[in-house]
Structure formats: structure tokens, C-alpha cells
N, C-alpha and C positions, 0 to 999 in steps of 0.2 A: 450524417445524422446531425440534428440541431444541437448546438453547444448548450450545456447546462448553465443556468445562472448561478447555481451554488458552486462555490470554490471548494474543491477537494484537495486537501493537503496529502501529499504522497512522498514516500521515501523510496528511492530505488537502491536496491542492494544486490550484490553479486555473490553467489555461493563460492565458498573457499575451496571446495573439493576439486576445482580444476575444470568443471564443465562449462564455466563462464555463463551460466544461465542467470538472468536477471529477474528479480521479483519486485513488483510494485506493492508497497505496503501502505494502506490507508490507516494510520495509527490512531485516528480519532473517530473511526467508524466501527463501533462495537457491533458484532454481527451474530453473537451467540451468547447463551447464558453462562458460559464458562469464562467470558471476557475476551474471547478471541476477536481479532480485528480483521477487517476485509483485506484481501490481497488479490493480486492479478498476475498471471503469467501467460506467455504465449500459448503454452500447452496446458490445458486444464482450466484456464481462464479464471473466473472468480472463485474464491474460496476463503474460508476462515484460516487464520494463522495465529501462532503464538509469537507475539512480538518479541518478548524477552528471549525466547528460545532461538529465534532467527538471528538475533544479535550475535549469538555464539558461533553460528555456522555460516555467517555471511559478512561481507564488508561493504562499505559504501561503494556504489557504482559511479563511475565517472559519467559526465554528460554524454560522451560519445558512446559508452557502453549501454546507457539507458535510452538513447534516442529512439530506437525502433519500438520499444515498449511504450514510451511516452507518446509517440505518434499513433500507435494502435489505440491507446486509451482516448486520445483526442478524437479519433475517428468514431469512437463509440459515444462521443458527446461530452466527455468529461472536460471540466474547466479546471485545470491542474495548477497547483502551487507546490513546487518542489521544496521540501524541507530536509533537514539533516537528522532530526531526532524527534521523538514523541514529546509532546507537552502533556505531562501526566494529569494536570488539572483538566485539560480538554478531554482526555480519555475518560477520566472519572465522571465528568458531566455527561458524556455520551452513555456511559454504562448506567448511571443513575436514572437518566431519562428514558431508558428502555429502548433506545434506537438500535434494535437488533431484530433479526429474523426470528 
């Protein structure tokens, strides 16, 4: 798939419950009216998530742990920039501009 020209900021986090599943969070892409942001996982793929809620149940994934998911997203056409935390001002801008489904 052709690579997107838009840069998508993404945070890769791993669940603490021991299943080692990694989730990609797009913390500045508001996707619903409750303020949920876009996420992506191998199983289930795209969906809305509660960013603050996920911080409690996950920890930052290492580059090695997130490599497979990063590669999958790039194959879908994403132009990714890996970040470590949400910029709240960018999140609010996305929410106010109504950039959601």
C-alpha cells in the first residue's frame, strides 16, 4: 500500500497482565464523541480506546516488542512517528476540530 503523506504519531504500549500483547495508540486522533482515540492491535485491528485508562493497564513497549505491529501499520500505509506520551494540546485541538467518526 502507498505510504501516507500525513505523519501519524503513535505510542506502543504492552499490557501488564503478562500476555505481552502490544497496542498502538494514536493519541492525537480523536475518533468518537466521548474523546476516545484511535488504536490498533494485531487482533481486532482499529478501534477507539481510553488513553488514560490504558496508561493504568499497560507500560511502554520496547522497540523490539513493538516492531511487528509497527511493520504491520507501515504495510497499511501509515507514516509513523513513535512518541512516548500524549501532547494534551494536540489532543484538545483534534477533539475541538471534530476529527472523529
